[in-house]
N, C-alpha and C positions, 0 to 999 in steps of 0.2 A: 356127406353133410347130414348130421342127424336131424330128424324132423323136430325134435324138441328144441334144438338150438335155433333153427330156422324160425320156429314159432316165437321164441323168446326175443330174438333180434327184430323180427317184424313188429312185435308189440312195442318194443323201445323205439323203433323208428316212428311208428304211429303217434307216439307221445311227443316227438320232436317236430312233426310236420305241421304246417299251418293250412288247415283245410279251406280257409278263406283266402289264402295266398294265390299269387299269380301261378296258373298251372305250368307255365313254361319254367319258372324258377323252381317250383316244387319238383319238376321232372329232373332238372339238373342236379338239385340237392340229392334226389334219390339216386341218380347215377353215381354221384361222388361217394354216397354212403355204400352202394353195392360194391364199388371198387375198394374202398377202405376196409370193409368188413369181410367181404367174400372174395376179393380178388377178381371180380368180374368187371372187365373193362368194356364199356359200350362206345361205339363210334357215334359221332353226331347224328348220323341217319338212323341210328337204332333207338334214340331217345324220343319216345312218343310223348309229346307234351300234354296230351289229353289223358294219358293212362299211367305213365310211369310213376308219378308221385303218389299213386293210390296203392292200397295193399294188393288189389288185384293185379296191378301192373307190376309190382315188385315180385309177386308170386309167379307171374308169367316168365319174368326174366330168370328167376331161380329155377324154374322147372326147365326152361329151355337150356340152361347151362348144365343141368344134370343129364340131359338127354344125349345120347351118342349122336355125333355130329353128322 
């Protein structure tokens, strides 16, 4: 995954999210976004409701998916 592609997609996602929204809902929206755009499927237990809806949370998931398992 090219870094420029990731940066562009994260910027697009940030424009879509509601920073004042419910963190749990934003986390689920982020999980759906990651699956739709990057093919990364998260289990319910992997959805961190405090972090996933943020840029830092999205980056953490993307970094983890690129690391050898």
